[in-house]
N, C-alpha and C positions, 0 to 999 in steps of 0.2 A: 492301795489302801488294807486295813485292818481289819479283821475278826471284826472286835472291840468298833470299828467309828463307823461300820457297814452297819452293825444293831443299833446302834448308837442314832445314822441316818434314818433307818429306820423307823425307828422309835419313833420320832419326828415330824414323820411323814404321818403316820398313824394318826396321829394328834393333830395334823394337819388339817385329813382327810374327818375326822369323826367332831371336831370344831366344825370347820364346813359345813356337816350334815347338821348338826346340830342347829344350828345357825340358820338352816336353809328350810329346818323343819319350820321353826321360829316363829321365821318370817314369815314361811307359808300358809301356821296355823294364824297373827294375824290379820294375814291378807282373809282370812276364811272368816276372824269373825267379823271385819270392814262388812263384807258380802254379805252376812246374815246380814245384818240390818236391813235388805231390800226383802230378804225372808230367804225362807227357806228351802225357795221353788228356783226359778228364777229371774233373771234381772226384771222381767216384765211385772212381777209382784212384790207385794209388802203385807208382812204379819201386818195385822191393824190392828189387830187385841184380842189373844186368848187369856181361857183359863179350865183348870185342869188337865186332865191325858187318856190315854185307854186305858192308865194301870193305875190313875191315880185322879179322879174325878175332885173337881173345887166345891166344898161348901158353900152354900149362902147361907149364912145366920139371920138367926132376928134381926137381929144390932147390924145390920146391912141396908134393915128397912128400905129393899126391894133393889136398890137403887147398887150396882156392877161395873167401878170406872178404875182406870189407870188416871192419872191427876199431876202431873200431866203425862201426853201419851208420851213414850219415849223413842230418840231413833229414826229411822224413817220414818216412823207413824207420825211423826209431829215433822215433816219437813213440808217446806215449801213444795206442792206439787202440779204447781202451774208454769213455774220457771225453774231452768237449772239439773242438776242431776236428774230431779224428780217429775218431769215433764210430761205432760200428758197422761198423771196420773187424774190432775181433776175430772178427766172425761173418761173415767173407769169402770169397772163392776164392782162390787160388795161378792164376794162371795161368801154361804153361813154352812155352815154346819154345827148342830146341836144336839148334844146327846141328855136324855133324864137318866138317869143311876139310881135313885132315889127320892120321893114327896111320902113327909107325910099322908097324904091323903089326897088320892086319883085329884088331879082335876086339869077334864078335859078342853076347858073351854081355856085354857093357858094361852098366854103369846107372851114373846121377850121383843121388846123392842130397843133399839139400837140405836142409840142419837151420839153425836158431834155437839162439842160446847165452845163457841169461839169468846174472847170478851166476858169471860164468869159466865153465864148464864143468858146474855144480851144477844148474843145469835146461837142458834141451835137449830140444829137437824137430826130430822129424827124418822127411823122406818118399824113397823113392828110386823109381826111373824104370830101365826097361831098356830099353837105345837100341842100335838096331847101329852098332856100332865102326866103321865103316866111313868111309870117304869119303864128303863128297856126301849120307850120310843128314840129313834134317832132318825135325823133331818138334815137337808140340804135344800138352802132354796142360796137367788140371787137378785141383786138389779145394779141399775146404773146408779153410780152416788148422785147423781141430779137429781134422780128419783124420788124424794126421802119428804116427807114433809116440814114446812120452814116453818118459823120463829118470827116473825118482823121480819128481820133483814136473815140472808143467806149467808153461812160460814164463807168468809175470805179462803179459802184454800193454798193459800199464798202464804200465811201468816201462821203462826204459833197454836193448835187448839189449848184449852186449856184442860178439858179435860172427854174421855170418852170412854163410853160401854151401854149394860147393858140394863135394860131395867124389867122387873118381873110385873106381869097385868093381870088381872080377870078378866073374863070375859065379855064382860063394859069395857075393856082398853084403859082400867083404871086402876093406877100402880099400885097394887101390893104394899105398900106403907105408908109410914106412920111419920112421916117430912108434912113439914109443911100443912099440921093441924090434920093432918086429911086421915087418920086413924084409920087408917087401914082400908079405906072407904066397901065399909063394913066387912070385909074377912075379917076370920079368925085366922092369926098369923101362926098357929100354931097347926094349924093344917097347909100351911105351906113351908114352913121354915123349920130345920134347917132341912136346903135340898140339896139336892150332889151333882153335882151337871156338870159338862164336858162342852165348853164352845168357843169355839172357833170364829175369827172374819178374818179374810184376805181382800187386798182389793188386788186387780190387775188390771192395770193401765191400761187406757184406747188405744184398741189394734192388737192388742197383745193376744196371749191366750195362756187359761188356767192351765200349769204342768201337775196337779190332783193331786188329793187330799192326802197322798201318800208322805208327802213330804213337810207332813205339818204332825204327824205324831196319831194319824189314825189311820 
């Protein structure tokens, strides 16, 4: 075989190897994105909700009126948690982590309530947590998904949810909001907003183990 033919053949082989490697990376990348729908940790976890990051906190403005929501949740966060791929999550545990970065005036009695809504606002489940509304405060907590306050009918976890998210509440557990004519429940909204926060919720399925907050940018 001539030197030219050998060189040409070598170039073809190199191109084939390059193409295979490129396609392999693309295929693996696509697989990684799909896997991420179940969370950044393990297959036992779903990233349900997140606002902000360690380096870039989320700003809650007065215009949001105390309700910070995904409408609707996306991917695994809005999947059927009873049967199929995500069976077992309906019996799981919610893990929370929140950090108050900035707030106009300290609110030591502040609460953050997380809710799920199904069939618009007809089916609602919520659970609140007191957190010291002072810059630098960071807290973690957890509870069973089933251990939430229910409005009339519980959420059907096999069906898509309309919304989920957290509500800023005062020491009396009232939303610091102007929605529904609430008029901020007597609070001065300028003492609350803009508030900077990092807030994350992860659901771990029944029998699963939480792999840790390091998987979610904390």
